[in-house]
matplotlib code that plots the C-alpha trace (Angstrom):
import matplotlib.pyplot as plt

x = [35.5, 32.0, 28.6, 29.0, 32.2, 30.9, 33.0, 31.3, 30.6, 30.5, 33.4, 34.2, 30.8, 31.6, 28.7, 26.6, 23.8, 23.8, 23.4, 20.5, 18.8, 19.4, 17.8, 15.2, 13.2, 9.7, 7.0, 3.5, 1.5, 1.7, 5.5, 5.7, 3.8, 5.8, 8.9, 7.4, 8.3, 12.1, 11.8, 9.8, 12.3, 15.3, 13.4, 12.4, 16.0, 17.1, 14.6, 15.6, 19.5, 18.7, 16.7, 19.5, 22.1, 20.1, 18.8, 21.8, 22.4, 19.0, 18.6, 21.9, 21.0, 24.0, 24.7, 27.0, 30.4, 32.1, 35.9, 36.8, 34.7, 34.8, 31.1, 28.0, 26.6, 23.1, 24.5, 25.9, 22.8, 20.7, 23.2, 23.0, 19.3, 19.5, 21.8, 19.4, 16.4, 18.2, 19.4, 15.7, 14.9, 12.9, 13.7, 14.4, 12.6, 13.4, 13.7, 11.7, 9.7, 10.0, 8.7, 8.1, 8.1, 5.1, 5.6, 3.3, 5.7, 2.6, 2.8, 4.9, 3.5, 4.6, 5.1, 6.0, 6.9, 5.0, 2.3, 1.9, 0.9, 1.2, -1.9, -1.0, 0.4, 1.6, 2.8, 6.5, 6.5, 4.6, 5.6, 4.2, 2.0, 0.2, -0.3, -3.7, -5.1, -4.5, -8.1, -9.0, -8.8, -7.2, -9.0, -7.4, -5.5]
y = [5.3, 4.3, 4.5, 1.1, 1.9, 4.4, 5.0, 4.1, 7.4, 5.5, 3.2, 2.6, 0.8, -1.8, -3.7, -4.5, -2.4, -4.8, -7.9, -6.2, -5.2, -8.9, -10.4, -7.7, -7.8, -9.3, -6.8, -6.9, -4.1, -2.4, -2.8, -1.4, 1.6, 2.0, 2.1, 4.4, 7.6, 6.9, 5.8, 9.0, 11.2, 9.7, 10.0, 13.6, 14.4, 12.8, 14.7, 18.0, 17.2, 16.3, 19.5, 21.7, 20.0, 20.1, 23.6, 25.5, 23.2, 22.4, 25.3, 24.2, 20.5, 19.6, 17.7, 18.5, 16.6, 16.0, 15.8, 14.3, 11.4, 11.1, 10.8, 12.9, 14.2, 13.0, 9.5, 9.8, 11.1, 8.2, 5.5, 7.0, 6.8, 3.1, 2.3, 4.0, 2.2, -1.1, -0.4, 0.2, -3.4, -2.4, -2.9, 0.1, -0.4, 2.8, 6.5, 6.8, 3.8, 1.1, -2.5, -4.0, -7.8, -9.1, -12.0, -14.4, -14.3, -13.9, -10.0, -7.1, -3.9, -1.0, 2.7, 5.6, 9.0, 11.2, 8.7, 9.1, 5.4, 1.8, 1.4, -0.8, -4.3, -6.5, -10.1, -10.5, -11.5, -8.2, -4.6, -1.2, -1.0, -4.1, -2.9, -3.0, -1.4, -3.5, -3.8, -5.1, -8.6, -9.1, -11.3, -14.8, -15.2]
z = [-4.7, -5.9, -3.9, -2.6, -1.0, 1.5, 4.5, 7.7, 9.5, 12.8, 12.0, 15.7, 16.2, 13.5, 11.7, 14.7, 13.0, 9.8, 11.9, 13.6, 10.2, 9.1, 12.3, 13.4, 16.6, 16.4, 17.5, 19.0, 17.5, 21.0, 21.0, 17.4, 18.4, 21.5, 19.4, 16.8, 18.6, 18.5, 14.8, 14.0, 15.8, 13.9, 10.7, 11.4, 12.3, 9.0, 7.1, 8.5, 8.0, 4.4, 3.9, 5.5, 3.1, 0.0, 0.3, -0.9, -3.8, -4.9, -7.6, -9.0, -9.5, -7.3, -4.2, -1.4, -1.5, 1.7, 0.9, 4.3, 3.6, 0.0, -0.3, -0.9, 2.5, 1.7, 1.6, 5.0, 6.5, 5.0, 6.1, 9.6, 9.5, 8.2, 11.3, 13.6, 12.5, 12.7, 16.2, 17.3, 16.1, 13.0, 9.2, 7.0, 3.7, 2.0, 2.7, 4.9, 5.3, 8.0, 8.7, 12.1, 11.9, 13.7, 16.0, 14.2, 11.0, 8.8, 8.8, 8.8, 10.5, 8.2, 8.7, 6.5, 7.5, 8.6, 9.8, 13.7, 14.3, 13.0, 11.1, 8.1, 7.6, 4.5, 4.0, 4.0, 0.4, -0.4, -0.5, 0.8, -2.3, -1.0, 2.6, 4.2, 7.3, 10.3, 11.2, 7.8, 6.9, 3.4, 1.0, 0.5, -2.8]

ax = plt.figure().add_subplot(projection="3d")
ax.plot(x, y, z, "-o")
ax.set_aspect("equal")
plt.show()
């Protein structure tokens, strides 16, 4: 079994989360900030779970293998985080960065843990490296 064949830790829920990730909700800035406490909570919980799993193995350069699932425990935690963020209507973009598609399709509101508010945006074809403060108007290209 390779890393692309991860067992689904929530197999009874199927792939509903994947369809949500592929067709995310459209957010106003206010809606994105209202959803943020839940995104923040699941992200904090994932960070804490990763720390608990990594701590005993960090000095050895090892990762905790779960023989029941046949995967590394960190991968299960990250997959659960991706699923939870998708269920909340947002788009997981990396560990632990999230996009909230804006209603006008020209922008993505973006957030990275541990920011406490949605304060940045970027164009859909851009990355987090291109993000600008929401109040700032980007220069035309």
